[in-house]
C-alpha positions in Angstrom: 12.7 -9.7 -20.2 12.2 -7.8 -16.9 10.2 -4.5 -17.1 12.3 -1.4 -16.5 10.8 0.4 -13.5 11.3 4.1 -13.3 11.3 5.9 -10.0 11.4 9.7 -9.5 13.1 10.5 -6.2 12.9 13.8 -4.3 16.7 14.2 -3.7 16.2 17.2 -1.5 13.6 15.8 0.9 14.5 14.5 4.3 16.8 15.3 7.2 19.8 13.8 5.5 19.3 14.9 2.0 20.8 14.8 -0.5 23.6 12.6 0.8 21.7 9.7 2.2 19.1 9.9 -0.6 21.7 9.7 -3.3 23.5 6.9 -1.6 20.2 5.0 -1.2 19.5 5.5 -4.9 23.0 4.2 -5.9 22.6 1.2 -3.7 19.2 0.4 -5.2 20.4 0.5 -8.8 23.5 -1.5 -8.0 21.2 -4.2 -6.5 18.5 -4.1 -9.2 19.2 -4.1 -13.0 15.6 -3.4 -13.9 15.5 -0.1 -12.2 16.1 3.5 -13.3 16.1 6.4 -10.8 15.5 10.0 -11.6 17.2 12.1 -8.8 15.2 15.4 -8.8 16.7 18.5 -7.1 19.5 20.9 -7.3 21.8 19.3 -9.9 25.2 20.5 -8.7 24.6 19.1 -5.2 23.3 15.8 -6.6 26.2 15.4 -9.0 28.6 16.2 -6.2 27.2 13.3 -4.1 27.0 10.9 -7.1 30.7 11.5 -7.8 31.5 9.5 -4.7 30.1 6.2 -6.0 30.3 3.7 -8.8 27.1 2.8 -10.7 25.8 2.3 -14.2 25.2 5.7 -15.7 22.2 4.7 -17.6 20.4 3.7 -14.4 20.5 7.2 -12.8 19.5 10.4 -14.3 19.6 13.8 -12.6 16.6 16.2 -13.2 17.2 19.7 -12.1 14.7 21.5 -9.8 15.7 24.8 -8.1 13.2 25.0 -5.3 12.8 22.9 -2.1 9.7 22.4 0.2 10.5 22.5 3.9 8.5 20.8 6.7 7.5 24.2 8.2 5.7 25.4 5.1 1.9 25.1 4.5 1.6 22.0 2.3 -1.1 23.3 0.1 0.6 26.7 -0.5 4.0 25.0 -1.1 2.6 22.5 -3.7 0.6 25.3 -5.4 3.3 27.9 -5.5 6.6 26.0 -5.8 6.2 24.5 -9.2 10.0 24.1 -9.6 10.5 22.3 -6.3 12.1 18.8 -6.3 8.8 17.4 -4.9 6.4 18.9 -7.4 8.7 18.2 -10.4 9.1 14.6 -9.4 5.3 14.1 -8.7 4.6 15.6 -12.2 6.8 12.9 -13.7 4.5 10.3 -12.2 1.4 12.2 -13.5 2.9 12.4 -17.0 3.9 8.7 -16.9 7.6 9.6 -17.3 8.1 7.7 -14.0 6.2 4.8 -12.5 6.6 5.9 -8.9 7.7 8.8 -6.6 9.7 8.5 -3.4 10.4 11.2 -0.8 11.5 11.6 2.8 10.3 15.2 2.8 7.3 17.0 4.3 4.6 14.5 5.0 1.8 17.1 4.5 3.2 18.2 1.2 3.6 14.6 0.0 -0.1 13.8 0.9 -1.3 17.0 -0.7 0.9 16.6 -3.8 -0.1 12.9 -4.2 -3.8 13.8 -4.2 -3.7 17.0 -6.3 -0.7 16.4 -8.7 -0.8 12.7 -9.3 -4.6 12.4 -8.5 -6.8 9.7 -7.1 -8.2 6.9 -9.1 -11.7 7.7 -10.2 -14.0 5.9 -7.7 -11.6 5.8 -4.9 -13.0 8.0 -2.1 -9.8 8.7 -0.2 -6.1 7.8 -0.5 -4.8 6.2 2.7 -1.2 6.0 3.8 -0.2 2.4 4.4 2.7 1.8 6.7 4.4 -1.6 6.6 5.4 -2.6 10.1 7.2 -5.6 11.6 5.4 -8.1 13.8 6.2 -11.5 15.3 4.7 -13.2 12.3 6.2 -11.0 9.6 5.2 -7.7 8.0 1.8 -6.1 8.3 0.2 -3.1 6.7 -1.3 -0.4 8.9 -3.8 1.6 6.8 -4.6 4.5 7.3 -1.4 5.5 9.1 -1.7 9.3 8.6 -3.6 10.7 5.6 -7.3 10.9 6.6 -7.9 12.0 10.2 -11.7 12.0 9.7 -13.0 9.0 7.9 -16.2 7.2 7.1 -17.0 3.5 7.1 -17.1 3.5 3.2 -13.5 4.8 3.2 -12.3 2.1 5.6 -13.9 -0.5 3.4 -11.8 0.7 0.5 -8.7 0.9 2.7 -9.1 -2.8 3.6 -9.5 -3.7 -0.1 -6.5 -1.7 -1.3 -4.4 -3.0 1.7 -5.3 -6.6 0.8 -4.2 -6.1 -2.8 -0.9 -4.5 -1.7 -0.1 -7.2 0.8 -0.9 -10.1 -1.6 0.7 -8.8 -4.7 3.6 -6.7 -3.4 4.6 -8.5 -0.3 3.4 -12.0 -1.4 1.1 -12.7 1.5 -1.7 -14.9 0.2 -5.3 -14.2 1.3 -4.1 -11.6 3.9 -6.1 -11.4 7.1 -7.8 -8.1 7.7 -8.4 -6.8 11.2 -10.3 -3.7 12.3 -8.7 -1.7 15.2 -11.1 -1.6 18.1 -11.2 -1.4 21.9 -12.4 -5.0 22.1 -13.1 -8.0 19.9 -16.8 -8.0 20.4 -18.9 -6.5 17.6 -20.9 -4.4 20.0 -17.8 -2.4 21.1 -16.2 0.6 19.6 -17.1 4.1 18.4 -19.7 4.9 15.8 -17.1 4.6 12.9 -16.0 1.1 14.0 -19.6 -0.1 14.5 -20.5 1.1 11.0 -17.3 -0.3 9.4 -17.4 -3.8 10.9 -20.6 -5.0 9.0 -19.3 -3.6 5.7 -16.0 -5.5 6.0 -17.9 -8.6 7.1 -20.0 -8.5 3.9 -17.1 -7.8 1.6 -16.3 -10.9 -0.5 -12.9 -9.9 -1.8 -11.2 -9.6 1.6 -10.4 -12.1 4.4 -11.9 -10.2 7.3 -11.2 -11.7 10.7 -13.0 -9.2 12.9 -12.0 -6.6 15.4 -8.5 -6.6 16.9 -7.1 -4.8 19.9 -3.9 -2.7 19.6 -2.0 -5.1 21.9 -2.5 -7.9 19.4 -0.9 -6.0 16.5 2.8 -6.7 17.4 2.0 -10.4 17.7 0.8 -10.5 14.0 -2.9 -10.9 14.6 -3.6 -9.5 11.2 -1.8 -8.8 7.9 -3.8 -5.7 7.1 -4.8 -3.5 10.1 -7.5 -1.0 9.3 -8.4 2.2 11.1 -8.8 6.0 10.6 -5.6 8.0 10.4 -6.0 9.4 13.9 -5.9 6.0 15.5 -3.4 4.7 13.0 -0.9 7.4 13.5 -1.0 6.9 17.3 -0.4 3.2 16.8 2.4 3.8 14.4 4.2 6.4 16.6 3.7 4.4 19.8 5.3 1.3 18.2 8.2 3.3 16.8 8.8 4.9 20.2 8.5 1.7 22.1 10.8 -0.1 19.8 13.5 2.6 20.2 13.2 2.6 24.0 13.4 -1.2 24.2 16.5 -1.4 22.0 18.1 1.5 24.0 17.3 -0.2 27.4 18.6 -3.6 26.2 21.9 -2.0 25.1 22.2 -0.1 28.3 21.6 -3.3 30.4 24.0 -5.3 28.5 26.8 -2.8 28.9 26.1 -2.2 32.7 28.6 -4.8 34.1 31.5 -7.0 33.0 29.3 -10.1 33.2 26.6 -8.5 31.1 29.1 -7.4 28.6 30.4 -11.0 28.2 26.8 -12.2 28.0 26.1 -9.6 25.3 29.1 -10.7 23.3 27.8 -14.3 23.3 24.2 -13.3 22.6 25.0 -10.7 19.9 24.5 -13.0 16.8 21.1 -14.2 18.0 20.0 -10.7 19.2 21.1 -9.1 15.9 19.0 -11.6 14.0 15.9 -11.0 16.2 16.2 -7.2 16.1 16.5 -7.3 12.3 13.2 -9.0 12.1 11.6 -6.0 13.9 13.5 -3.4 11.9 10.8 -1.3 10.1 13.5 0.1 7.7 13.7 -3.3 6.0 10.3 -2.7 4.4 10.9 0.7 2.8 8.5 3.6 3.0 4.7 4.0 3.3 2.7 3.9 0.1 -0.1 6.3 -0.5 -2.7 3.9 -2.0 -5.5 4.7 -4.5 -3.6 7.2 -6.7 -3.0 7.1 -10.5 0.6 6.1 -9.8 2.7 5.1 -6.7 3.6 7.7 -4.2 5.8 6.5 -1.3 6.5 8.5 1.9 9.8 7.5 3.5 10.6 8.5 7.1 12.0 12.0 7.5 15.2 10.7 9.1 15.7 8.0 6.6 19.2 6.5 6.1 20.5 5.3 2.8 19.3 1.8 3.7 15.8 3.0 4.2 15.8 5.0 1.0 17.2 2.0 -0.9 14.4 -0.2 0.4 11.7 2.5 -0.3 12.9 2.7 -3.9 13.2 -1.1 -4.4 9.6 -1.7 -3.1 8.4 0.3 -6.1 9.5 -2.5 -8.4 6.9 -5.0 -7.2 4.2 -2.4 -7.2 4.9 -1.5 -10.8 5.4 -5.1 -12.0 2.2 -6.2 -10.4 0.4 -3.2 -11.8 -1.3 -2.5 -8.4 -3.0 0.7 -9.7 -4.8 -1.3 -12.4 -5.8 -4.0 -9.9 -7.3 -1.4 -7.6 -9.3 -0.1 -10.6 -10.5 -3.6 -11.6 -11.2 -5.1 -8.2 -12.5 -2.1 -6.2 -13.8 0.5 -8.6 -15.2 -1.8 -11.3 -15.8 -4.8 -9.1 
């Protein structure tokens, strides 16, 4: 019998909440029978959205929370003072083991703070990194840290690599994932002090498949399955790839619609192009997990559509079924 995975969703978080969040939750439970979603937020608004859809009532439960946390608030103050916010109430459900995972498209800062201080880090894990699953020519890869720890130490990056490897192998099914360290060159002598200190630690680590330094231009080609860096570099890589992808798609569409001949060509090329673009669609992989906590916390993009919310919720199933939290404890903390 499949394990029932319970996910607490911040229904009020994100640019398109609660509409897209609720639709994503409904789509998720309609696709997966072993899933229960707690939609946390202002109950009347959530019920209004739910009334538009058909779903099994036992798979969705509404949990009322009167307050909301906005992106322009101080994350620390918001988490500390707004105890009845949809985010804090949902995070507490993970802390109390009422839910296995938490998903939100709300304030990034508040999610990072709430994850650390409400759910809490696994004892022995020095920092909790944000892992963004991104598309490459060879399939998905995990960028870690993508935004949580702007100032890092070599010992942190070592744990990031270990946690990222566990996630990619057990959640995304990539056996013996290749780990690469973001650098300005492939030579060991290159890089800043952090990179020079981290490389030898990764090289000596027996429970990861370290392939050495990789340059940013190699990332989209799929040079590594786990790409390790501090959050400052990671967030730049993430935002650049997102922006570049959007520009390329926009320019391709514009070029194809520019003349009658190009429009005819576009019509013929549409099936193949659609298949290729889907391969590079980051929304297919859900949200970014905050690794190293006593429960799963997932940050979805602020402008997430229902499809992205659905995938963010569904990715929690593999995390819970594979008991990633316990594997991190066993392989990194105890090992």
